[in-house]
Residue frames as a rotation matrix with the C-alpha (Angstrom) as fourth column:
UNK 1
0.042 -0.523 0.851 -16.79
-0.991 0.086 0.101 23.39
-0.126 -0.848 -0.515 0.90
UNK 2
-0.243 -0.213 -0.946 -15.29
-0.504 0.861 -0.064 19.83
0.829 0.462 -0.317 0.51
UNK 3
0.772 0.551 0.316 -16.68
-0.582 0.416 0.699 17.17
0.254 -0.724 0.642 2.64
UNK 4
0.022 -0.834 0.552 -14.29
-0.936 0.176 0.304 15.10
-0.350 -0.523 -0.777 4.72
UNK 5
0.467 0.240 0.851 -15.61
-0.100 0.971 -0.219 11.86
-0.879 0.017 0.477 3.41
UNK 6
0.997 -0.057 0.043 -14.07
0.050 0.118 -0.992 12.62
0.051 0.991 0.120 0.01
UNK 7
0.333 -0.928 0.169 -10.58
-0.931 -0.352 -0.094 13.02
0.147 -0.126 -0.981 1.55
UNK 8
0.407 -0.257 -0.876 -8.55
-0.092 0.943 -0.320 9.82
0.909 0.211 0.360 1.20
UNK 9
0.246 -0.309 0.919 -7.60
-0.966 -0.162 0.204 8.36
0.086 -0.937 -0.338 4.59
UNK 10
-0.620 -0.657 -0.430 -5.36
-0.571 0.753 -0.327 5.38
0.538 0.043 -0.842 5.38
UNK 11
-0.867 0.253 0.429 -7.72
-0.288 0.448 -0.847 4.28
-0.406 -0.858 -0.316 8.19
UNK 12
0.125 0.984 -0.126 -10.69
-0.681 -0.008 -0.732 4.07
-0.721 0.177 0.670 5.77
UNK 13
-0.376 -0.315 -0.871 -8.95
-0.856 0.479 0.196 1.50
0.356 0.819 -0.450 3.57
UNK 14
0.701 0.558 -0.444 -10.30
-0.389 0.821 0.417 -2.09
0.597 -0.119 0.793 3.69
UNK 15
0.709 -0.386 0.590 -8.73
-0.584 0.146 0.798 -4.04
-0.394 -0.911 -0.122 6.52
UNK 16
0.680 -0.485 0.550 -6.95
0.543 0.837 0.066 -6.54
-0.492 0.254 0.833 4.29
UNK 17
0.573 -0.493 0.655 -5.33
0.426 -0.504 -0.752 -3.65
0.700 0.709 -0.079 2.43
UNK 18
0.641 -0.333 0.692 -4.21
-0.689 -0.648 0.326 -1.96
0.339 -0.685 -0.644 5.70
UNK 19
0.765 -0.356 0.536 -2.82
-0.139 0.722 0.677 -5.33
-0.628 -0.593 0.503 6.87
UNK 20
0.656 -0.527 0.540 -0.88
0.753 0.405 -0.519 -5.82
0.055 0.747 0.663 3.57
UNK 21
0.535 -0.427 0.729 0.54
-0.004 -0.864 -0.503 -2.25
0.845 0.266 -0.464 3.81
UNK 22
0.756 -0.218 0.617 1.48
-0.652 -0.180 0.736 -2.84
-0.049 -0.959 -0.278 7.42
UNK 23
0.731 -0.473 0.492 3.35
0.345 0.878 0.332 -6.03
-0.590 -0.073 0.804 6.49
UNK 24
0.608 -0.491 0.624 5.09
0.626 -0.187 -0.757 -4.20
0.488 0.851 0.194 3.67
UNK 25
0.606 -0.341 0.719 6.17
-0.452 -0.891 -0.042 -1.42
0.655 -0.299 -0.694 5.96
UNK 26
0.774 -0.334 0.539 7.46
-0.412 0.381 0.828 -3.89
-0.482 -0.862 0.157 8.50
UNK 27
0.690 -0.489 0.533 9.40
0.643 0.753 -0.140 -5.72
-0.333 0.440 0.834 5.82
UNK 28
0.520 -0.528 0.671 10.97
0.264 -0.648 -0.715 -2.53
0.812 0.549 -0.197 4.46
UNK 29
0.697 -0.270 0.664 11.93
-0.673 -0.566 0.477 -1.51
0.247 -0.779 -0.576 7.99
UNK 30
0.732 -0.455 0.507 13.62
-0.023 0.727 0.686 -4.84
-0.681 -0.514 0.522 8.63
UNK 31
0.617 -0.481 0.623 15.39
0.785 0.332 -0.523 -4.83
0.045 0.812 0.582 5.23
UNK 32
0.400 -0.428 0.810 16.56
0.208 -0.819 -0.535 -1.24
0.893 0.383 -0.238 5.54
UNK 33
-0.404 -0.522 -0.752 17.38
0.825 0.147 -0.545 -1.43
0.395 -0.841 0.371 9.26
UNK 34
-0.632 0.256 0.732 14.80
-0.218 -0.964 0.150 1.29
0.744 -0.065 0.665 10.06
UNK 35
-0.853 0.490 0.182 12.30
-0.195 0.025 -0.981 1.84
-0.485 -0.872 0.074 12.89
UNK 36
-0.708 0.634 0.311 9.11
0.678 0.487 0.551 0.02
0.198 0.601 -0.774 11.74
UNK 37
0.134 0.785 -0.605 6.91
0.756 -0.476 -0.449 2.71
-0.640 -0.398 -0.657 13.51
UNK 38
-0.210 -0.278 -0.937 8.64
-0.208 -0.924 0.321 5.48
-0.955 0.262 0.136 11.54
UNK 39
-0.992 -0.126 0.025 8.29
-0.005 0.225 0.974 3.62
-0.128 0.966 -0.224 8.20
UNK 40
-0.324 0.946 0.014 4.51
0.946 0.324 -0.011 3.05
-0.015 0.009 -1.000 9.00
UNK 41
0.144 0.436 -0.888 4.01
0.476 -0.817 -0.324 6.66
-0.868 -0.376 -0.325 9.90
UNK 42
-0.630 -0.456 -0.628 5.60
-0.307 -0.597 0.742 7.82
-0.713 0.660 0.236 6.70
UNK 43
-0.910 0.357 0.209 3.45
0.401 0.638 0.657 5.37
0.101 0.682 -0.724 4.76
UNK 44
-0.059 0.948 -0.312 0.26
0.944 -0.049 -0.327 6.58
-0.326 -0.314 -0.892 6.40
UNK 45
-0.069 -0.037 -0.997 1.21
0.054 -0.998 0.034 10.24
-0.996 -0.051 0.071 5.75
UNK 46
-0.841 -0.373 -0.392 1.95
-0.364 -0.146 0.920 9.47
-0.400 0.916 -0.013 2.09
UNK 47
-0.697 0.691 0.194 -1.24
0.706 0.612 0.357 7.41
0.127 0.385 -0.914 1.62
UNK 48
0.094 0.766 -0.636 -3.27
0.773 -0.459 -0.438 10.26
-0.627 -0.450 -0.635 3.14
UNK 49
-0.311 -0.281 -0.908 -1.79
-0.261 -0.893 0.366 12.64
-0.914 0.351 0.204 0.56
UNK 50
-0.891 -0.087 0.446 -2.94
0.362 0.456 0.813 10.49
-0.274 0.886 -0.375 -2.42
UNK 51
-0.659 0.699 -0.277 -5.78
-0.744 -0.554 0.374 11.50
0.108 0.453 0.885 -4.66
UNK 52
0.154 0.804 0.575 -9.03
-0.680 0.509 -0.529 9.54
-0.717 -0.309 0.624 -4.61
UNK 53
0.786 0.109 -0.609 -8.05
-0.584 0.456 -0.672 8.12
0.205 0.883 0.422 -7.97
UNK 54
-0.247 -0.943 -0.223 -4.61
-0.668 0.333 -0.666 6.99
0.702 -0.015 -0.712 -6.62
UNK 55
-0.475 0.134 0.870 -6.28
-0.767 0.422 -0.484 5.45
-0.431 -0.897 -0.098 -3.56
UNK 56
0.644 0.764 0.051 -8.54
-0.596 0.542 -0.592 3.46
-0.480 0.351 0.804 -5.91
UNK 57
0.448 -0.620 -0.644 -5.52
-0.582 0.345 -0.737 2.38
0.679 0.705 -0.206 -7.97
UNK 58
-0.571 -0.731 0.374 -3.77
-0.756 0.291 -0.586 1.19
0.320 -0.618 -0.718 -4.78
UNK 59
-0.120 0.623 0.773 -6.79
-0.711 0.489 -0.504 -0.74
-0.692 -0.611 0.384 -3.56
UNK 60
0.812 0.435 -0.388 -7.34
-0.571 0.460 -0.680 -2.35
-0.117 0.774 0.622 -7.03
UNK 61
0.193 -0.823 -0.534 -3.75
-0.609 0.326 -0.723 -3.41
0.769 0.465 -0.439 -7.47
UNK 62
-0.677 -0.412 0.610 -3.32
-0.736 0.392 -0.552 -4.75
-0.011 -0.823 -0.569 -3.85
UNK 63
0.253 0.868 0.427 -6.67
-0.726 0.462 -0.509 -6.64
-0.639 -0.181 0.748 -4.22
UNK 64
0.759 -0.035 -0.650 -5.30
-0.551 0.499 -0.669 -8.24
0.348 0.866 0.360 -7.33
UNK 65
-0.259 -0.953 -0.160 -2.01
-0.632 0.292 -0.718 -9.24
0.731 -0.085 -0.678 -5.68
UNK 66
-0.513 0.105 0.852 -3.75
-0.783 0.350 -0.514 -10.56
-0.352 -0.931 -0.098 -2.60
UNK 67
0.589 0.808 -0.009 -6.07
-0.698 0.504 -0.509 -12.58
-0.406 0.306 0.861 -4.77
UNK 68
0.449 -0.523 -0.725 -3.14
-0.538 0.490 -0.686 -14.03
0.714 0.698 -0.062 -6.73
UNK 69
-0.582 -0.768 0.267 -1.29
-0.646 0.237 -0.726 -14.91
0.494 -0.595 -0.634 -3.46
UNK 70
-0.522 0.405 0.751 -4.23
-0.668 0.354 -0.655 -16.32
-0.531 -0.843 0.086 -1.51
UNK 71
0.488 0.867 0.104 -6.60
-0.566 0.405 -0.718 -17.72
-0.664 0.291 0.688 -4.09
UNK 72
0.908 -0.141 -0.393 -4.11
-0.303 0.427 -0.852 -18.83
0.288 0.893 0.345 -6.76
UNK 73
0.836 -0.545 0.060 -1.17
0.289 0.532 0.796 -19.61
-0.466 -0.649 0.602 -4.51
UNK 74
0.626 -0.639 0.446 1.25
0.416 -0.210 -0.885 -17.46
0.659 0.740 0.134 -6.63
UNK 75
0.001 -0.732 -0.681 4.45
0.905 -0.288 0.311 -16.08
-0.425 -0.617 0.662 -5.21
UNK 76
0.942 0.324 0.089 4.29
0.332 -0.858 -0.392 -12.34
-0.050 0.399 -0.916 -5.63
UNK 77
-0.025 -0.961 -0.275 7.47
0.584 -0.237 0.776 -10.84
-0.812 -0.141 0.567 -7.17
UNK 78
-0.245 -0.142 -0.959 8.59
-0.365 -0.903 0.227 -8.47
-0.898 0.406 0.170 -9.80
UNK 79
-0.992 -0.103 0.072 7.67
0.019 0.448 0.894 -10.94
-0.124 0.888 -0.443 -12.60
UNK 80
-0.419 0.901 0.114 3.90
0.802 0.308 0.511 -10.73
0.425 0.305 -0.852 -11.88
UNK 81
0.202 0.414 -0.888 3.54
0.678 -0.713 -0.178 -7.20
-0.707 -0.566 -0.424 -10.63
UNK 82
0.728 0.123 0.674 2.99
0.614 -0.554 -0.562 -4.33
0.304 0.823 -0.479 -12.99
UNK 83
-0.325 -0.946 0.008 6.21
0.894 -0.310 -0.323 -2.20
0.308 -0.097 0.946 -13.16
UNK 84
-0.258 0.257 0.931 4.08
-0.045 -0.966 0.254 0.97
0.965 0.023 0.261 -12.76
UNK 85
0.783 0.621 0.029 2.66
-0.077 0.050 0.996 -0.35
0.617 -0.782 0.088 -9.55
UNK 86
0.337 -0.759 -0.557 6.12
0.931 0.355 0.081 -1.22
0.137 -0.546 0.826 -8.16
UNK 87
-0.622 -0.539 0.568 7.15
0.488 -0.834 -0.257 2.39
0.612 0.117 0.782 -8.86
UNK 88
0.171 0.801 0.573 3.94
-0.204 -0.541 0.816 3.59
0.964 -0.257 0.071 -7.19
UNK 89
0.861 0.107 -0.497 4.65
0.402 0.453 0.796 1.54
0.310 -0.885 0.347 -4.06
UNK 90
-0.099 -0.976 -0.195 8.25
0.963 -0.044 -0.267 2.77
0.252 -0.214 0.944 -3.93
UNK 91
-0.478 0.026 0.878 7.01
0.079 -0.994 0.072 6.35
0.875 0.104 0.473 -4.02
UNK 92
0.624 0.778 0.069 4.81
-0.055 -0.044 0.997 5.58
0.779 -0.626 0.015 -1.01
UNK 93
0.800 -0.343 -0.492 7.74
0.600 0.469 0.648 4.47
0.008 -0.813 0.582 1.14
UNK 94
-0.086 -0.986 -0.141 10.61
0.955 -0.121 0.270 6.59
-0.283 -0.112 0.952 0.03
C-alpha cells in the first residue's frame, strides 16, 4: 500500500515555489484573457499528477531561476532558461 507522503502535492511544495507558480498562473491568465482562478486550478491539478521525479525537477529548475533573479539580478527569459524546462512549464499550463 502506497503511503500518501510519497504522492506529489502542490501544497507541499516550498512556499517560494508555490508563490512563483501562482505568479506565473496569474501572468498567463492576464496574457490569455482567462480567469486566473481557473488557470491556477488547472496548474494545481497538473502539478499533483506529476511523478516525484518531475516534482524534484520542477523545484530544482525554479530554485535555479529564483536564485538567478533574486541573487544575481538577472532578467529571466528564454535566453537563460533551458528549452526543456520551458516545454515542461508549458505542459503544466496547457
